[in-house]
C-alpha positions as CSV (number, residue, x, y, z in Angstrom):
1,M,28.6,18.9,-49.7
2,T,31.5,19.5,-46.8
3,P,31.8,17.0,-44.2
4,A,31.2,18.3,-40.7
5,L,34.4,18.5,-39.4
6,R,35.2,15.7,-35.9
7,G,36.1,17.2,-32.8
8,I,36.4,16.1,-29.3
9,S,36.0,17.7,-25.9
10,S,36.0,17.3,-22.4
11,M,33.1,18.7,-19.9
12,A,34.1,22.5,-19.3
13,T,34.0,23.8,-22.5
14,R,30.6,22.4,-23.9
15,Q,28.8,25.0,-24.0
16,V,30.7,27.5,-25.1
17,L,32.1,25.6,-27.8
18,A,28.4,25.0,-28.9
19,D,27.2,28.5,-29.4
20,L,31.3,28.9,-31.1
21,A,30.8,26.1,-33.2
22,A,27.4,27.5,-34.5
23,A,28.3,30.8,-35.3
24,W,31.4,29.6,-37.3
25,Q,29.5,27.4,-39.3
26,A,27.6,30.3,-40.1
27,E,30.1,32.4,-41.4
28,S,31.7,29.9,-43.2
29,G,29.8,27.3,-44.4
30,Q,31.7,24.5,-42.8
31,S,29.8,22.3,-40.6
32,M,31.2,20.9,-37.1
33,A,30.7,18.6,-34.8
34,I,32.0,18.5,-31.3
35,E,31.6,16.0,-28.8
36,S,32.3,17.0,-25.2
37,V,33.3,13.9,-22.9
38,G,35.4,14.0,-19.6
39,G,38.7,15.1,-19.7
40,V,41.0,11.3,-19.6
41,D,37.8,9.4,-22.2
42,A,38.3,12.5,-25.1
43,A,42.8,12.1,-25.1
44,R,41.9,8.1,-24.5
45,R,40.5,8.8,-28.0
46,V,42.4,11.0,-29.6
47,Q,45.6,8.3,-28.5
48,S,43.1,5.5,-30.0
49,G,43.3,6.7,-33.9
50,E,39.7,7.3,-33.9
51,A,38.9,9.6,-37.1
52,L,39.1,12.8,-35.4
53,D,39.9,17.3,-36.9
54,V,40.6,19.3,-33.6
55,V,41.4,18.4,-29.8
56,L,40.2,20.7,-26.7
57,L,41.5,19.7,-23.8
58,A,43.4,22.1,-20.3
59,S,46.7,22.8,-22.1
60,D,48.4,21.1,-20.5
61,A,46.5,17.3,-21.9
62,I,46.7,19.3,-25.3
63,D,50.2,19.2,-24.0
64,K,50.9,15.7,-23.7
65,L,48.8,14.9,-27.6
66,L,51.5,17.1,-29.0
67,I,54.5,15.3,-27.4
68,G,52.5,11.2,-28.4
69,G,52.1,12.2,-31.6
70,H,48.4,12.7,-31.3
71,A,48.4,16.0,-32.8
72,V,49.8,18.7,-35.3
73,A,53.0,20.4,-34.1
74,G,52.8,23.6,-34.4
75,S,49.0,23.2,-34.7
76,K,48.6,24.4,-30.8
77,V,46.1,27.5,-30.5
78,D,45.2,28.4,-26.6
79,W,42.0,30.0,-26.3
80,V,40.8,30.8,-23.2
81,R,40.4,31.1,-19.3
82,S,38.3,29.4,-17.1
83,S,38.2,30.0,-13.0
84,T,37.7,28.1,-10.6
85,A,33.8,28.6,-8.7
86,V,32.3,27.5,-5.5
87,A,28.7,25.7,-5.6
88,V,26.4,25.4,-2.6
89,P,22.3,23.7,-2.5
90,E,20.1,26.2,-3.8
91,G,18.0,27.8,-0.5
92,A,21.4,27.0,1.2
93,A,23.7,29.6,3.8
94,L,25.8,31.1,1.8
95,P,28.6,31.2,2.9
96,D,32.0,33.5,3.0
97,I,34.9,33.1,0.2
98,G,35.8,37.1,0.1
99,S,39.8,35.3,0.8
100,A,41.5,32.3,1.3
101,A,41.6,32.5,5.5
102,A,37.4,32.4,5.0
103,L,37.1,29.8,2.2
104,Q,38.9,27.2,4.5
105,A,37.1,27.9,7.4
106,A,33.8,27.1,4.5
107,V,35.9,24.0,3.7
108,L,36.5,23.1,6.8
109,A,32.7,23.9,7.8
110,A,31.2,21.6,5.0
111,P,30.0,18.2,5.4
112,S,31.5,16.9,2.2
113,I,32.7,18.7,-0.6
114,G,32.4,18.9,-4.3
115,Y,34.8,18.6,-6.7
116,S,35.9,17.3,-10.4
117,T,37.9,14.8,-12.4
118,G,39.6,18.2,-14.5
119,P,42.4,20.1,-13.9
120,S,40.7,22.5,-11.5
121,G,39.7,18.8,-9.3
122,T,43.7,18.1,-8.8
123,A,44.1,22.0,-8.3
124,L,41.7,21.7,-5.9
125,L,43.6,18.4,-3.5
126,G,47.0,20.7,-3.7
127,L,45.5,23.4,-3.1
128,F,44.1,21.7,0.3
129,Q,47.7,19.7,0.7
130,R,49.1,23.4,1.0
131,W,46.4,23.9,3.8
132,G,47.4,21.0,5.6
133,V,43.9,19.8,5.7
134,A,44.2,17.7,3.0
135,E,44.1,13.9,4.9
136,Q,41.3,16.2,7.1
137,L,38.8,16.3,5.0
138,Q,39.2,12.5,2.8
139,P,35.9,11.3,4.5
140,R,34.0,14.3,3.7
141,L,35.4,14.2,-0.3
142,V,33.1,13.3,-3.0
143,Q,34.6,13.0,-7.3
144,A,31.9,13.6,-10.3
145,R,32.2,10.9,-11.7
146,P,33.5,11.0,-15.7
147,G,31.2,13.6,-16.9
148,V,29.1,14.3,-14.5
149,P,28.8,17.7,-13.8
150,V,29.6,18.7,-9.4
151,G,27.0,21.2,-9.6
152,Q,24.6,17.7,-9.8
153,L,26.0,17.0,-7.1
154,V,25.6,19.6,-4.9
155,A,21.9,19.9,-6.4
156,Q,20.8,16.7,-5.4
157,G,22.2,17.0,-2.1
158,E,25.6,14.8,-2.4
159,A,28.2,17.3,-1.8
160,A,26.8,20.6,1.0
161,L,30.5,22.5,-1.2
162,G,31.1,22.3,-4.8
163,F,33.7,22.5,-6.6
164,Q,34.4,23.1,-10.8
165,Q,34.8,26.2,-13.2
166,L,32.4,28.5,-13.1
167,S,31.4,27.9,-16.6
168,E,30.0,23.9,-15.4
169,L,28.5,25.7,-12.4
170,L,26.4,28.8,-13.9
171,H,23.6,26.3,-15.8
172,V,23.4,23.6,-13.3
173,P,19.2,23.7,-11.9
174,G,18.8,23.5,-7.7
175,I,22.7,25.7,-6.9
176,T,24.0,28.8,-5.9
177,V,26.9,29.7,-7.2
178,L,29.2,32.0,-4.8
179,G,32.2,33.2,-7.4
180,T,34.9,32.4,-8.3
181,L,37.9,31.7,-5.4
182,P,40.3,34.0,-4.1
183,P,42.4,36.0,-5.8
184,A,45.5,34.3,-3.3
185,V,44.1,31.6,-4.5
186,A,42.6,30.9,-8.3
187,I,43.0,27.8,-9.5
188,D,42.3,29.4,-13.8
189,T,42.4,26.6,-16.1
190,V,44.1,27.2,-20.1
191,F,42.2,25.3,-22.2
192,S,43.7,25.1,-25.9
193,A,42.6,22.9,-28.6
194,A,44.9,21.6,-31.4
195,V,44.9,19.6,-35.4
196,V,44.5,15.6,-35.2
197,T,47.1,14.3,-37.0
198,G,45.8,12.0,-39.5
199,S,42.9,14.8,-40.3
200,T,41.6,14.9,-44.1
201,A,40.7,18.9,-42.8
202,Q,44.0,19.8,-41.4
203,S,43.9,23.7,-43.4
204,A,39.4,23.7,-42.1
205,A,40.9,22.2,-38.7
206,R,43.3,25.6,-38.6
207,D,40.2,28.3,-39.4
208,F,38.1,26.6,-36.6
209,L,40.6,27.5,-34.6
210,A,42.1,30.2,-35.8
211,F,38.6,31.9,-35.2
212,L,38.1,30.3,-31.9
213,A,40.6,32.9,-30.7
214,S,39.7,35.6,-32.4
215,E,38.3,38.7,-31.1
216,Q,35.1,37.2,-33.2
217,A,34.5,34.9,-30.8
218,A,34.7,37.2,-27.7
219,P,31.0,37.9,-26.4
220,A,30.9,33.7,-25.8
221,K,33.7,33.1,-23.5
222,L,32.5,36.3,-21.1
223,R,28.0,34.6,-21.5
224,Q,29.3,31.0,-20.6
225,G,31.1,33.3,-17.3
226,M,35.0,32.2,-19.4
227,Q,37.9,35.1,-20.4
228,P,39.3,35.5,-23.3
229,L,43.1,35.5,-24.3
């Protein structure tokens, strides 16, 4: 029996990759085991030389692995786009986030604000800097621990307003998703994948990455609140 391909990803794409790995296995007969962890941890494990075949992270994180020689040159595939959304505890008042001004007002009114360790969290802090409110908000910011969804902080009352990619908020109980950020301040992340240097199944790994970017994979992405590229 052909050994399973091994992959590692950030938490943001956990559910859609579970769906797509199962679909690819049914089509190709090649099994795929993908472990989803915090993005920083995933990159560190690839850099350490762990026996893996594919790595799936935000595009800039994949670029760093390519530059460092930890992923195979020319193997990078951009496969999905994910938008950042906002959530509040279930039953809470629903603030307006339909414009940049309305979103800023909601942020300034929130007693606590949850954000992630991933690229959406970094971009959110940059937005607060551009608005000139970063210092004012600092005491109210609650960063989710690696691997912990922001939605969990919101559901447990640790954050009155939570920002994370829509795909990570959709299935969290105890919260209400208000929607994605308005276009003027949208925070979108392109997720990419690459073959890990040292993979002993590079041909099969490339086949899987091609499947991720195919039209056949689009319905699963849309179901999880993501956009095909």
